[in-house]
C-alpha positions in Angstrom: -2.6 -17.6 2.7 -0.9 -14.3 3.2 -1.3 -12.5 6.6 -3.2 -9.6 5.2 -5.8 -11.9 3.3 -6.4 -13.7 6.7 -6.9 -10.4 8.1 -9.2 -8.9 5.4 -11.3 -12.2 5.3 -11.8 -12.2 9.3 -12.7 -8.6 9.0 -15.4 -9.4 6.2 -16.6 -12.2 8.5 -17.2 -10.1 11.7 -18.8 -7.5 9.3 -21.1 -10.1 7.9 -22.2 -11.4 11.5 -23.2 -8.1 12.6 -25.2 -6.9 9.6 -29.1 -8.4 9.5 -29.6 -11.0 6.9 -30.4 -9.0 3.6 -33.6 -9.9 1.6 -31.6 -10.4 -1.6 -28.1 -12.5 -2.1 -25.1 -10.4 -1.5 -23.9 -8.7 -5.0 -20.6 -8.5 -6.1 -20.8 -4.8 -5.6 -21.7 -5.2 -1.8 -19.0 -7.7 -1.1 -16.4 -5.2 -2.3 -17.8 -2.5 -0.1 -17.7 -4.7 2.8 -14.2 -5.5 2.0 -13.4 -1.7 1.7 -15.2 -0.9 4.7 -12.9 -3.5 6.6 -9.9 -1.8 5.3 -11.3 1.3 6.1 -12.1 0.5 9.4 -8.5 -1.2 10.2 -6.9 1.8 9.0 -9.1 4.3 10.9 -8.2 2.2 14.3 -4.5 2.6 13.3 -4.8 6.2 12.5 -6.5 6.9 16.0 -3.5 5.3 17.7 -1.3 7.2 15.4 -2.6 10.7 16.2 -1.9 10.1 19.8 1.9 9.1 18.9 2.0 12.4 16.6 0.8 14.6 19.5 3.3 12.9 22.0 6.3 13.2 19.4 6.4 17.2 19.9 8.2 16.9 23.5 11.1 14.6 22.5 11.5 16.4 19.1 11.8 19.6 21.2 14.4 18.2 23.3 16.4 16.7 20.6 16.2 20.1 18.7 17.5 21.8 21.9 20.3 19.5 22.4 21.4 19.6 18.8 21.6 23.5 19.0 23.8 23.3 22.0 26.1 20.8 20.1 26.2 23.4 16.9 26.9 26.0 19.6 29.9 23.8 20.9 30.7 23.2 17.2 31.5 26.9 16.7 33.5 27.4 19.6 35.6 24.4 18.6 35.9 26.2 15.1 37.4 29.3 16.7 39.7 27.4 18.7 40.8 25.4 16.1 41.4 28.7 13.9 44.2 29.8 16.4 45.6 26.2 16.7 49.3 25.9 15.2 50.2 22.1 15.1 51.1 19.8 12.3 48.0 17.6 13.2 45.8 20.7 12.4 44.7 19.6 8.8 43.1 16.4 10.4 41.4 17.8 13.4 39.8 20.5 11.1 38.7 17.8 8.8 36.9 15.9 11.7 35.3 19.3 12.9 34.0 19.8 9.4 32.4 16.3 9.2 30.8 16.5 12.5 29.6 20.2 11.5 27.9 18.5 8.4 26.4 15.7 10.1 24.8 18.0 12.9 23.5 20.4 10.0 22.0 17.1 8.6 20.3 16.0 11.9 18.8 19.4 12.4 17.4 19.6 8.7 15.8 16.1 9.2 14.2 17.0 12.7 13.0 20.2 11.3 11.2 18.2 8.6 9.7 15.9 11.0 8.3 18.9 13.1 6.6 20.4 9.9 5.3 17.3 8.9 3.7 16.6 12.2 2.5 20.3 12.2 0.9 19.6 8.6 -1.0 16.3 9.9 -2.0 18.1 13.2 -3.4 21.1 11.1 -5.0 18.9 8.8 -7.2 16.9 11.4 -8.1 20.3 12.9 -9.4 21.5 9.5 -11.3 18.3 8.3 -12.9 18.2 11.8 -14.2 21.6 11.3 -18.1 21.5 10.5 -18.5 25.3 9.7 -18.0 26.7 6.3 -15.1 29.1 6.0 -13.1 30.7 3.2 -10.3 28.2 1.9 -7.4 28.8 -0.4 -7.3 25.9 -2.5 -3.8 26.2 -3.6 -2.5 25.8 0.1 -4.8 23.0 0.5 -3.2 21.1 -2.6 0.2 22.0 -1.5 0.0 20.9 1.9 -1.6 17.4 0.8 1.3 17.1 -1.6 3.9 17.7 1.3 2.3 14.8 3.1 2.7 12.5 0.1 6.5 12.8 0.3 6.0 10.4 3.5 5.4 7.6 0.6 8.6 6.3 -1.1 6.9 5.7 -4.4 5.6 9.2 -4.5 8.9 10.6 -3.5 11.3 8.8 -5.3 9.5 7.1 -8.6 7.4 9.8 -9.4 8.1 12.8 -11.5 6.4 16.1 -10.5 5.3 19.3 -12.3 3.1 21.4 -10.4 1.9 24.9 -11.2 -0.1 26.7 -8.8 -1.3 30.1 -10.3 -1.2 33.0 -7.8 -4.4 34.8 -6.5 -6.7 32.0 -7.0 -9.8 33.0 -5.5 -10.6 31.5 -2.2 -14.0 29.4 -1.9 -16.3 29.1 0.7 -16.8 25.8 1.9 -15.8 22.6 4.1 -12.0 21.8 4.2 -12.6 18.2 3.8 -14.7 18.5 0.8 -11.7 19.5 -1.5 -8.9 17.7 0.6 -10.3 14.3 0.1 -11.4 15.2 -3.3 -7.9 15.9 -4.2 -6.7 12.9 -2.6 -8.9 10.9 -4.5 -7.6 12.2 -7.7 -4.0 12.0 -6.7 -4.4 8.4 -5.5 -6.0 7.4 -8.7 -3.2 8.9 -10.9 -0.4 7.2 -8.4 -2.1 3.8 -8.8 -2.4 4.3 -12.8 1.4 4.9 -13.0 2.3 2.2 -10.6 3.7 -0.1 -13.7 4.4 2.5 -16.4 7.6 3.2 -17.6 7.4 7.0 -17.2 5.7 8.3 -14.1 4.8 12.0 -14.6 2.3 13.6 -12.1 1.2 17.0 -13.4 -0.9 19.1 -11.2 -2.0 22.8 -12.2 -4.4 25.5 -11.0 -5.6 28.3 -13.0 -8.7 30.7 -13.5 -10.5 30.2 -16.6 -14.0 31.3 -17.8 -15.0 32.6 -14.4 -14.3 29.1 -12.6 -11.5 28.0 -10.3 -9.7 25.0 -12.5 -7.8 22.2 -11.1 -6.1 19.7 -13.6 -4.3 16.6 -12.7 -2.6 14.6 -15.2 -1.0 11.3 -15.3 1.0 9.1 -17.7 -0.5 5.8 -16.6 -2.1 3.1 -18.5 -5.3 5.2 -19.2 -8.9 4.4 -19.3 -10.5 2.5 -22.1 -13.1 4.4 -23.8 -15.7 1.7 -23.3 -16.0 2.4 -19.6 -15.5 5.7 -19.5 -19.0 6.6 -19.1 -19.1 4.6 -16.1 -16.4 6.0 -14.1 -18.9 8.3 -12.0 -21.1 5.2 -11.4 -21.1 4.0 -7.7 -19.3 0.8 -7.2 -17.6 0.8 -10.3 -13.9 0.3 -10.8 -11.0 -0.8 -12.9 -8.6 -1.4 -10.4 -9.9 -3.8 -8.0 -8.1 -7.1 -7.5 -8.6 -10.1 -5.0 -6.0 -8.9 -3.2 -6.5 -5.2 -3.0 -10.3 -4.7 -3.3 -11.7 -1.3 -4.4 -15.1 -0.2 -3.8 -15.3 2.0 -6.8 -16.4 5.2 -4.9 -13.6 7.4 -5.3 -14.8 9.6 -8.3 -18.2 9.2 -7.3 -17.7 10.6 -3.9 -15.5 13.4 -5.5 -18.5 14.6 -7.7 -20.9 14.2 -4.5 -18.7 16.1 -2.3 -18.1 19.1 -5.2 -21.7 19.2 -6.3 -22.5 21.7 -3.3 -20.2 24.2 -5.1 -21.6 23.6 -8.4 -18.4 21.5 -9.2 -18.0 20.0 -12.6 -15.7 16.9 -13.2 -14.4 16.0 -16.4 -12.1 13.1 -17.4 -10.0 12.9 -20.8 -8.1 9.7 -21.3 -5.9 7.9 -23.8 -2.9 5.2 -23.2 -0.3 7.0 -21.6 -2.0 10.2 -20.7 -5.2 11.1 -18.4 -6.4 14.3 -17.6 -9.1 15.0 -14.4 -10.4 18.5 -14.7 -12.4 20.0 -11.9 -14.0 23.3 -12.3 -15.7 25.3 -9.5 -17.5 28.3 -10.7 -16.9 31.7 -8.7 -20.6 32.7 -7.9 -21.1 36.1 -7.5 
């Protein structure tokens, strides 16, 4: 038995021990929910530990940045010295200097990327923890989420991306977490649908149409059979769950629930090789 399967079985057993005996036998939907709950519980524990690690990474990154700046300053001084150096070995020395300069530049670039990613993760935690309503820039929320997806190799290297964010999208008054998590549900579904596709194109568009803020997420995955499309928003319904990777079937259901206070409408159009999910958020006057 694989290690992940042993961990999942142990977590499910613990959960069942802590839940009072049910009056009716455990259904398939309940079993999948327990498995998904165990998975989220494990991930939340890891997430809490990682949040502390991320917070503590700021100091060493600042030290690394400081010393890189010193090295770059010395590199510039070295370049000035080499410019006035008259020696047959000058071409070799100049080539070595240029090599070091390029590597320092690359290191500085990667350290800056790490700092930006840590900043985004920290801000995401702060925003998603807020309980008060506030005015939100949906374009910025979606773009920040997509930047964090770049930490996933599949998304970064194996998925074509076509993003269009209409400038001036009217802000919406609400909870940050309602929109960030709803967006993640849609992107996660799209990426899973394209896992085995010959072409993987993720299309994301925002626009204003018929007095609504509109988000469209398209993928070139396997598509959703017409026979099950009417069930997609039912709780516990899923077309992706397997024994190795159970799914509770709550993603689209929760997306619709989270957007309901904003009178949001979620629609799906799908055929083999192309699926579009459209969210319409009316601008209430």
